[in-house]
Structure formats: structure tokens, C-alpha cells
C-alpha positions, 0 to 999 in steps of 0.5 A, spaced: 500 499 499 502 507 498 503 511 503 501 518 503 506 521 501 506 518 495 499 519 494 498 525 495 502 531 490 502 537 497 500 538 503 496 545 506 500 548 511 495 550 516 489 545 517 482 547 521 478 542 525 471 542 527 470 537 531 463 536 532 459 529 534 462 529 541 456 528 545 452 524 539 458 519 539 457 518 548 449 518 546 449 512 540 453 508 547 449 510 552 454 514 556 453 521 558 456 527 553 462 528 558 464 521 556 463 524 548 468 530 550 473 526 554 474 523 548 474 528 543 479 531 547 483 525 548 484 524 540 485 531 539 492 529 541 493 524 538 492 527 531 495 533 533 501 529 533 500 525 527 499 532 523 506 534 526 509 527 524 507 529 517 511 536 518 504 539 517 505 547 521 498 549 523 493 546 526 487 550 529 482 546 534 475 549 535 474 547 542 468 551 544 464 557 542 462 564 544 456 561 543 456 554 547 455 558 554 448 557 552 450 550 554 447 547 560 452 549 566 454 543 568 456 541 562 461 547 561 464 545 568 464 539 565 468 541 560 473 546 561 475 541 567 476 536 561 480 541 558 484 543 564 487 535 565 488 534 558 492 540 558 496 539 564 497 531 562 499 532 555 503 539 553 510 536 557 509 531 551 507 536 546 513 540 549 518 535 548 515 533 541 517 541 539 509 543 539 507 550 539 501 552 543 496 558 542 490 559 545 485 564 540 479 567 543 477 571 550 481 568 555 479 573 560 473 570 560 473 564 562 475 560 569 481 563 572 484 555 574 482 553 566 486 561 563 492 559 568 492 552 566 492 555 558 496 561 560 503 556 562 501 551 556 502 557 551 508 560 555 511 553 556 511 552 548 513 560 545 520 557 542 518 551 539 519 550 531 514 544 530 507 545 529 503 550 531 497 548 535 491 553 536 487 551 541 480 556 540 476 556 546 471 561 547 472 563 539 467 566 536 468 569 528 464 575 529 467 576 536 474 576 533 473 581 528 469 585 533 475 585 538 480 587 531 476 593 529 476 595 537 484 595 538 485 599 531 480 604 533 484 604 540 490 605 537 487 611 532 490 607 525 487 612 520 481 609 515 486 609 509 491 606 512 487 599 513 488 594 508 488 587 509 495 585 511 493 591 517 487 587 518 490 581 519 496 583 524 490 585 529 486 578 529 487 573 534 491 568 528 496 575 527 502 572 524 500 564 522 498 564 515 490 563 513 487 556 512 488 551 507 484 546 509 478 546 513 475 539 516 469 538 520 467 532 522 459 529 525 455 530 518 454 538 519 455 542 513 456 549 516 462 553 518 459 556 525 463 562 526 470 559 525 475 563 522 470 567 518 476 571 515 482 566 515 478 561 511 475 566 505 479 561 500 479 554 504 477 548 502 472 544 506 472 537 507 465 534 510 465 527 513 459 524 517 464 521 522 464 522 529 470 525 532 471 520 536 471 516 531 476 520 526 483 517 526 489 517 522 485 513 516 479 518 516 485 523 516 489 522 510 483 522 506 481 528 508 489 530 506 487 526 499 481 530 497 485 536 499 491 534 494 487 533 488 483 540 488 486 545 484 486 552 488 486 558 484 484 564 489 478 566 484 483 565 478 480 563 471 
């Protein structure tokens, strides 16, 4: 059987993932929804390490949206606890592999104890030169754009100085390339307010596989599909 690199013409530089289906995965097995979130967060690390092995430079994962605050309080609390536990356990291992961690979103609105774990992960890995793993947690595409506009206004930048490059520098993703490939699992076909600016010319890949079941073979299918597409960025 051919290896992935033998099957693809090119790999994306920046992969963004909407890991949907954790709750449905748990319900199908008669488990509480938090069991699905636990399985999903664990899968994030495994696939991040796999993409790092493939020398992909940027991976952005949608973990918790600004709209998710409308979920039941005990589910939110449980998800936050799961994330903190995984960060505290996994960061030393990711650090050894040279993976750098970034946070995208409004960090200050999260519980102090979760903020502390995220800040430690970012600081501990900031000098790493391997894959950059961005955790979009308490993130929303509309909020990101509003926050960028507020910062530009606060700094008194004249309107005539504002172009796409400058605006991008005020987004949470400043310094990162735009998304090449966006993957969404769980048989949902929408962006859900994720990286609206950065995905203007992304290739999209949707699958009905629920996130906790999404494995290396499924990732390979997405990467192969991406490599077979002709990217023209609006040109003929």
C-alpha cells in the first residue's frame, strides 16, 4: 500500500478542524455527554501528533465557541475541567515534540484556573519550532473581528492605513497563514462562526464520522482530497 506522501501532490500548511459529534458519540453508547467530550479532547492530541509527524506547520482546533455558553452549566464546567486536565497532562509530551501552543479567543472570560493552565501551556512552548497548535477556546469569528476593530480604533490608526494585511495583524491569528484546509466532522455542513476571515479561500472537507471516531485513516482521506483540488484563489 502506498504511503500518504506517495498519494499526495502537496500537503496543506494550515489545517483547521471543527471536531463535531462528541455528544452524539456518547449518546450512541449510552454514556453521558461529558464522556464524549473526554474522548474528543483525547483524540485532539493523537491527531495533532500525527500532523506534526507529517510536518504540517499549523493546526487550529475549535474547542469552545462564544455561543457554547448557552449549554447547561454542568456540561460547560465538565468540559472546562476535561480541557484543563488534558492540557496539564499533555503539554509536557507535546513540548518534547517541539509543538507550540497558542490560544485564540477571549481568555479573560474563562475561569481563572483554566486561564492559568492555558497561559502556562502557551508560555512553556512559545519557543518551539514544530507544529503550532492553536486552541480556539471561547472563540467566535464575529467576536474576533469586533475585537480587531476595537484595537485598531483604540490605537488611532487612520482609516486610509487599514488594508487586509494590517487588519489580519489585529486578529487572534496574527502571524499565522490563512487556512488551507478546513475539516468538519459529525455530518454537519457549516462553519459555525469559525475563522470567518481566515477561511475565505480554504478548501472544505466534510465527513459524517463523529470526532472521537476520526482516526489517522480519516485524516489521510481529508489530506488526499485536499491534494487533488486545484486552488485558484479567484483566478480562471
